[in-house]
N, C-alpha and C positions, 0 to 999 in steps of 0.2 A: 504494500500500500504506500509506504514512504517512497519507494523507488518510482512508483507511478506518479506521485505528486511532484517529484523532482523533474521528471520528464515533461510533465504538464507545464510547469513553470518555464522550463527551457524552451518548450515549444512556443509559449506565449512570447517570450523574449525574442526568439528568433523571428517570429511573425512580425513583431513590432519593429525590429531592426530592418527587416527586408521591406516592410511596408513604408517606412520613412525614407528609404533611399530612393531617389528619383534619378533616372538617367539624365545625362547632360543633353540638352537640346541644341542641336546644331542649327545655325541660321541658314546654312546653305547645304543642299544635298552633297554627298560625297562625289568624288570624280567618277567612281564606278556607277553610281546612280545616275549622274548626268549623262554618261555615255549610253546607258541603257535607255534613258528617256529619249535621247536624241535618235537612237535606232528605232524605238517603238513609234516615235512621232513620224519618222520617215516612212515606215511601213504603213502607218495609218493614212498618211497624206497621199501616198502612191495609190493605195487601194480605194480611198474614198474621195479622191480629187474630182471625180465626175459629178459629185453631189453639188459642186459649186454652180453648175449650170442652172438647176431649178432654184437654188438659193439666191443667185443674183437676179433671176427673173422676179422672184418674190420681193427682194429688197428694193430693186429699182421701182417696181410697181407700187410698193407700199410708200416709198418716199417721194416719188415723182409722178405718180398716176399710172393707172394700168395700161394706158396706151403706150407710154414710154417703157413700161415693164415688158410689154409684148414686143416692142421694136428694138430697144437698146439692151434689155436684159439678157437675151441670148448672146449678144456680142460680148458684154461684160463677163457673162458666165463662161464662155469659151476661153476668154483670156485668163480667167482665174483657174479654170480646169488645167490649162497648160502650165500656169505659174505654180500651182500647188503640186502638180504631179512632178514637175522638174525639181522643185524644192525638196520634195520627199525623196526623190531618187538621189539628189545631192547629199541629203542627210544620211541615207543608207550607205552610200559609198564612202562618206567621210566621218562616220560615227565615232571612230576612236580619236579623231583629230579635233582639238578645240577651236574649230572655225565655224561660225563666228565665236568670238571670245566667250568663255564659260559655257559653251555648248548651247547658246541661245537659239531660239527658233528663227527660221528665215522669214516667216510670214506671221502676221498678226491677224486674226487669232491663230493660236497654235494648231487648232484642228478645225475642220469645216463645220462641225456641229456646235462650236462655241459662238456666242454672240459677237457681233462686230464691236471693236473698241469704240468707245464714245469719243467723238472729236472734242478737243478742248476749244472753248470759244476764243476767237481771235481777239487779243488784247491790243493789237496795233492800231485799230481804228479808233478815231476820236468819237466820243459820244455826241449824238446829234443834239443840237439845241432845240428847245421847244419852238414851235411855229409862232411867229409873231403876227399879230393882226396888221393888215395893210393900213397905212395911214389914210384917213379920209381925204377924198379929193376936194381941193379948195378951188373955188371959181376964180 
């Protein structure tokens, strides 16, 4: 009975020690993980690059009207199919090489199924002044 109580206390202490230890959190994935992500991203972009065609038709139609989506969407989509497929092939062929630096993706978004990045508003334009009323015409 005493032996069982000693092991019970030892078990509780071991549990508390292991529970309180947390692994160090890295801010950036390891090089091996970055290499694997680059290769997987390349394979995904080569195999799903064709999805850019309907995606661009939808995006152009949603943003600029469905007539433009029907006319310009396929052209944008075909261009993005080519770009995403070539970028994917490049990432497959160069996955062990850190090009671009830190194994960053060639295209944004990384994958075709991710939403498009939101454009930052242009800060270079001056704010427009409020419209002033025209001066009354004097005879």
